[in-house]
N, C-alpha and C positions, 0 to 999 in steps of 0.2 A: 716290229709293228704289232705282233701278237701280244708281246709283253706290255707294250704301251696301251693297247686296247684293254687288256685285263686290268691294268692299273687304273684306267679311266672308269671301268665298270665298278671296281672296288670303291673308288672315290664317290661315285654316284650312290652306291649301296650304303656307304657310310653316312652320307648326307640324309638319305631316306630314313635310315635308322635313327639318326639324331632327331629328325623332324617328327618321326613316329613317337619316340620317347617323350618329346616335349608335348605333343598333342595329347598322348595318353595320360601323362602326368596331370595336365589340366583337367581332363575328364574324370580322373580319379579324385582329385582334390575337392572338386565341387560337391559331390555327394558326401564325401567324408567330412567336410566342414559342416554340412547340414546335420549329419549324425552327431557330431560333437556339440553343435549348437543346441539341438533338442535334448541331448543328455544333460548339458549344463542347466537348461531350463527346468528339467525335472528335479535335478539335485537342488536347485534354488527354490523348490516348492511352488513354482509358477502354476502348476496344474493341481495343486493340493499337496498335502503332506504324504510323502511316500514312506512305506514301512522300512525299517532299518535294514532288513535283509536285502530289499530291492536297492536301497541306496548303496550298500556295499558292492553289489554286483555292478551297478551303474558307474561307480567310482573306478572299478577295474576296466569297464568298457571305455571310459574316458581316457584312462592311462594308456591302454593298448591302442586306442585310436590316435592319440597324440604321438605315440611311438611310430605308428604306421605313417602318419602325416610327415614326420621328420624324414622317414626313408623316401617317401615320394618327393619331398622337396629336394633331397640329395640328387635323385635321378633327374629332376627338372633342371637343377643347377648344372649338372654334368652335361646334359643334352644341349643346353643353351651355350655352354662354353665350347663344346665340340663344334657347334654350328656357328660360332663366332657372334652369338647374339646377346651375350651377357654384357650389359653396359653399366659401368660404375656411376653412381650418383654422387658427384663430388661436392661436398659442403664442408664448412668449418666444423670441427669437433674437438672435444676434450679427451685426450687419451686417458687422463686420470679418471674421468667419468665412465669411460668404456670399461676400464679395469674394475672399478667399484661396482658397476652394474652387473658384470659377470660374477663377481664375488657374491653379491646379494642373491643372484639367481641360483648359484650352486652351493652355497654355504650349507643348506639343509641336507643336500645329497652327501656332502662330506661328513656331516655330523652323524648321519645314519650309519656310516661305516666306521665311526669313531676316529676319523682322520682330521688332523689339523689343517685348515686351509688358511694360508698366510699370504699377505700382500705387502710388498715393499715398494714404496713410491717416494721419489724425491719431493721436497717441499714445493717445487715449481716445475711444471712441464710446459713447453711452448704449445700454443694453439695449433692443432693439426688441420690439414685439409685432405680429405679422402672420402671414401664411402664408409660412413660410420657403422651402418648396419652390417655391411660385409666384414668389416674389421672385427666387430663384436662376434659375428658368426665364427670367424677363425679362432678367436680367443675362447669362446664357449666350447668349441670342438676340442681344443688342446687341453683345457682344464677339465672338461668332462671326461676325456680319455684318461687323463692322469688319475682322476678319482676312480674311474671304472676299473683300472688295472692295478691299483694300489690297494693292498689289503691291510697294511699297518704302516703307521708313520705319518707323513705329511705331504701336502702339495703346496708349492710356493710359487707365487706369481710376482715377477719383478718387471718394472718398466723404467726406462731412462731415456734421455736424449743426448746424442753425441754426433758432432759433425753434420748437422742437418738431417739426422735420421733418428727415428725412434728405435730403441733396442728393447725387445720384450722377450722374457723367458718364462717357461713353465717347467718347474722341476718336480720330480716325485721320488718316492722311496720304493717304487714298484720293482718288478722282476728284471727290468732292463731289457735291452734289445741287442741281439747278436749283430756284429759288424756286417755280416752278409745280408741281413734283413733291413739295414738302416736306409738304404735307397729304395728298396722294394715297397716299403710302407707308404711312400708318396705316390705310388702308381695306382691306377684305377683298379678297384675290386681286390686289392692286395692287402693282406694282414700278416703280421709278423709270425704268428703261430696259429695255424688253423684250428688245432685242437683247443687252444685256449680261447680264441675269439669266437668259436662256435658256442662255447659256454657263456661268454660275455655278450654275444650278439653284435650286430652291426653289419653294414654292407661293405666296408672297406673303401668307401668313397670319401669320407670326411677329410682325410689328410690330403687326398688328391685335389679336392675342391679348395681346401685351405691354401695349398701351394699355388694354384692358379689365381686365386684372389690376390694373394700377396704379390705375385709376379705382375698382375695387371696394374698394381700400384707402383711397380718398379722396384719392389723389394725382393728379399729372398728368405727362405725358411730351411732349417736343417735341424738335425738332432745329434746330441752327444750322449752316448750311452754305452754301457757294458753290462753283460749278464750279471745279475745279483747286486748291482750297484745303482739301480734306478736310472732314470732318463731325464734329460733336459732338452726341451724343444725351444729353439730360438727363432725369432723372425725379426727382420729389420724392415722399416718402411721410411721412405722420405717423409719428413715432417709436412712438407707442402707438396701435394700432388696436383699439378695443374691440368694434366691430360692423361687419359688412360693409355697404358702401353698396349701394343699390338704384337701379334706373332709369338705369344707365349704358349 
């Protein structure tokens, strides 16, 4: 009975933690969005021409603010998932457009590191049904990670359809991931190499959130990698998702 009572108390504490994180994330996002909004207005000379030195500092403020907003959004997503409150918005979408949008968003980031960002798509892909914004979030995370951890070579995105499912892969020529770490990286707050990821930044939430989003669609995500030989992240999604999966 004592064990059952402790278990019940832990469950309640977990729910309170998730609710607290969700509430605090909202409270943090509102003023941060205001800061970013005013920063953008100043950079757009709405309040008059700003000196170049001030513009340079404000550009760094905006960049750091957007990074912080991304971290807050991760915490908000995680807390919603833990509380079972994340609901997919199921609509028709084009997987080809999702891939091309991610390519456009991250092409300059790859170019800064002199990496080739390549996309391979078939001539035709069926129309999908799912949460387009969340699927884009997953792909942005995978491609962004590949660029972040690859210092030389290329990052390649491929998408195809087979047996009623989309099959998407993101491969890189980065350092690779040891077999012992390949499951751990999909867990919350976990990263493959703490010394490396501290230098690169990040919360360790991106892949955990991606995994949950894919599973809510009824798909799965995994990685194939070995140290020194790069990594390939794969995920599959049913082409047509008519209802959100539960219990993931």
